C-alpha positions in Angstrom: -18.8 -37.3 -35.0 -19.3 -33.6 -35.6 -21.8 -33.3 -32.8 -19.4 -35.2 -30.5 -16.6 -32.8 -31.3 -18.9 -29.8 -30.8 -20.1 -31.1 -27.4 -16.4 -31.6 -26.4 -15.7 -28.1 -27.5 -18.5 -26.7 -25.5 -17.5 -28.7 -22.4 -13.9 -27.5 -22.8 -15.1 -23.9 -23.1 -17.3 -24.1 -20.0 -14.4 -25.6 -18.1 -12.0 -22.9 -19.2 -14.5 -20.2 -18.2 -15.2 -21.8 -14.8 -11.4 -22.0 -14.2 -10.9 -18.4 -15.3 -13.7 -17.4 -13.0 -11.9 -19.0 -10.0 -8.7 -17.1 -10.7 -9.4 -13.4 -11.1 -6.3 -11.2 -11.1 -6.0 -8.7 -8.3 -4.2 -5.4 -7.6 -3.3 -4.9 -3.9 -2.8 -1.4 -2.6 -1.1 -0.9 0.8 -1.0 2.8 1.7 -0.6 4.9 4.8 2.0 6.6 6.9 5.7 5.6 6.9 7.4 3.2 9.3 4.2 1.2 10.0 5.0 -2.1 8.2 3.6 -1.7 4.7 6.7 -3.3 3.0 6.6 -6.2 5.6 3.0 -6.8 4.7 3.8 -6.7 1.0 6.7 -9.2 1.5 4.2 -11.5 3.4 1.8 -11.4 0.4 4.9 -12.4 -1.8 5.9 -15.2 0.6 2.4 -16.5 1.3 0.7 -16.0 -2.1 3.5 -15.5 -4.5 2.3 -11.9 -5.4 5.1 -9.6 -6.7 5.3 -6.1 -5.2 6.9 -2.7 -5.7 7.3 0.3 -3.4 6.2 3.7 -4.6 9.7 4.8 -3.5 11.1 3.0 -6.4 8.9 4.9 -8.9 9.5 8.1 -6.9 13.2 7.8 -7.6 12.5 8.2 -11.3 10.7 11.5 -10.6 13.0 14.4 -9.8 11.8 16.4 -6.8 9.2 13.9 -5.7 11.3 12.2 -3.0 11.2 13.8 0.4 14.3 13.1 2.6 13.1 13.3 6.2 16.4 14.3 7.6 16.2 17.5 5.5 12.7 18.4 6.8 12.6 17.2 10.4 13.4 20.7 11.7 10.0 22.0 10.3 6.7 22.0 12.1 4.8 18.7 11.8 2.1 20.3 9.7 4.6 21.5 7.2 6.2 18.1 6.9 2.8 16.5 6.3 2.0 19.0 3.7 5.3 18.4 2.0 4.6 14.7 1.9 1.1 15.2 0.4 2.7 17.6 -2.2 5.2 14.8 -3.1 2.3 12.3 -3.3 0.3 14.6 -5.6 3.3 15.1 -7.8 3.6 11.3 -8.2 -0.2 10.7 -8.8 -0.1 10.7 -12.6 3.0 8.4 -12.7 1.3 6.0 -10.3 -2.0 6.0 -12.2 -0.2 5.2 -15.5 1.8 2.4 -13.8 -1.4 0.9 -12.2 -3.3 0.9 -15.5 -0.4 -0.8 -17.2 -0.1 -3.4 -14.4 -3.8 -4.1 -14.5 -3.5 -5.0 -18.2 -1.0 -7.7 -17.4 -3.7 -9.9 -15.8 -1.1 -10.7 -13.0 -1.7 -10.2 -9.3 0.5 -7.4 -8.0 1.0 -5.3 -4.9 1.9 -1.6 -4.8 2.7 -0.2 -1.5 4.0 3.1 -0.2 3.4 6.5 1.4 2.7 8.1 -1.9 -0.5 6.2 -2.5 -3.4 8.6 -2.0 -6.9 7.5 -1.0 -8.3 9.5 -3.9 -6.3 7.6 -6.5 -7.0 4.2 -4.9 -10.7 5.1 -4.6 -10.9 6.1 -8.2 -9.3 2.8 -9.4 -11.6 0.8 -7.1 -14.7 2.5 -8.5 -13.8 1.6 -12.0 -12.3 -1.8 -11.3 -14.1 -3.0 -8.2 -13.5 -6.7 -8.7 -9.8 -6.3 -9.2 -8.7 -4.2 -6.3 -8.0 -4.9 -2.6 -6.7 -2.2 -0.3 -5.7 -1.2 3.2 -4.4 2.0 4.6 -2.2 1.5 7.6 -2.2 4.3 10.2 -1.1 5.1 13.8 -2.8 8.1 15.5 -1.1 7.4 18.9 2.4 8.9 19.2 3.5 6.4 21.9 2.6 3.5 19.8 4.4 5.1 16.8 7.5 5.5 18.8 7.3 2.0 20.1 7.1 0.7 16.5 10.1 2.8 15.4 12.3 1.5 18.2 11.2 -2.1 17.8 12.2 -2.3 14.1 15.8 -3.5 14.1 16.0 -4.7 10.5 19.3 -3.7 8.8 17.3 -1.9 6.0 15.6 0.3 8.5 17.2 3.7 8.0 15.7 4.9 11.3 17.7 2.3 13.3 20.0 4.1 15.7 18.4 7.5 14.9 18.6 10.2 17.6 15.8 10.7 20.1 15.0 14.0 18.4 14.7 12.3 15.0 12.5 9.5 16.3 10.2 11.9 18.1 9.9 14.1 15.0 9.1 11.0 12.9 6.5 9.9 15.3 4.9 13.2 15.1 4.9 13.0 11.4 3.5 9.5 11.4 0.6 10.6 13.5 -0.1 13.8 11.6 0.0 12.0 8.2 -2.1 9.1 9.6 -4.9 11.4 10.7 -5.2 13.0 7.3 -4.8 9.7 5.4 -7.5 8.1 7.7 -9.9 11.0 7.0 -9.4 10.7 3.3 -9.6 6.9 3.1 -12.8 6.9 5.2 -14.3 9.5 2.8 -13.5 7.1 -0.1 -14.9 4.1 1.7 -11.5 2.4 1.8 -10.2 0.0 4.4 -8.2 1.7 7.3 -6.2 -0.3 9.8 -5.0 1.4 13.1 -1.8 -0.2 14.3 -1.5 -1.6 17.8 1.4 -2.7 20.0 1.1 -6.3 18.7 2.6 -6.3 15.2 2.2 -9.9 14.4 -1.5 -9.8 15.1 -1.7 -6.6 13.2 -0.2 -8.3 10.1 -2.6 -11.3 10.4 -5.5 -8.9 10.6 -4.4 -6.9 7.6 -3.8 -10.1 5.6 -7.5 -10.9 6.3 -8.5 -7.5 4.9 -6.6 -8.3 1.7 -8.3 -11.7 1.2 
C-alpha cells in the first residue's frame, strides 16, 4: 500500500513538473519610438493571449519631471527633443527596473510597453532572465512612412488626431530621430528591432510572431 501511494505521488510530481514546464511565465517588452503602434500591439497580446499590459506613461505619471509633453518642445531642434526623451527615459530607468523585478516575481505573463523602455535596461533583464523575456523595439526611420502612420491613426484616444501640419512634421522628425538611436542601441544589445512599413496589419502580425 505504501509503495503504491509513493508511486502515485511520484507520478503526480512528474505530471506537475511537466505541466509547469509547459507554462513558463513571460515578460513582454515593447519599446521604440512613439506613435508606431506599441499600445495596439500590447492590446492584441491582451485580446489574443489574455496578457495584461501597462504603458510606461502610467508609471511616468508618478514621477515628477519625467513626462515630456511634445507640444512644449516641438519648437526645439529634433536632436534636442530626442535628447530630452532619452533624459526622461533615463530618469525612469530605476522605477521601471523595480517594477519589472516585482512583476517577474508574480509568475504572471505581463506586457510593458512604452517609449521609456531603453534597450540597455531590457538587454540587462534578458541577460539575467533569458527564458522569461520576449521583446521587440518598433522603429520608423523613414519620415514619409512616419507621417503616413500619424495621419492614418484616427482613434479617439490619439492626441495627434487633428494636429497641425507643423506638429505632425515635427513629430515625424522626432520619431525618425528617436528610432535611429533606439535601433542602434537595440542592435548593440542583440534585441529584436522591427522597422514599420506602410502595411500596419501585416506589421502587427509580424511583430506578434517575434513575440511568440
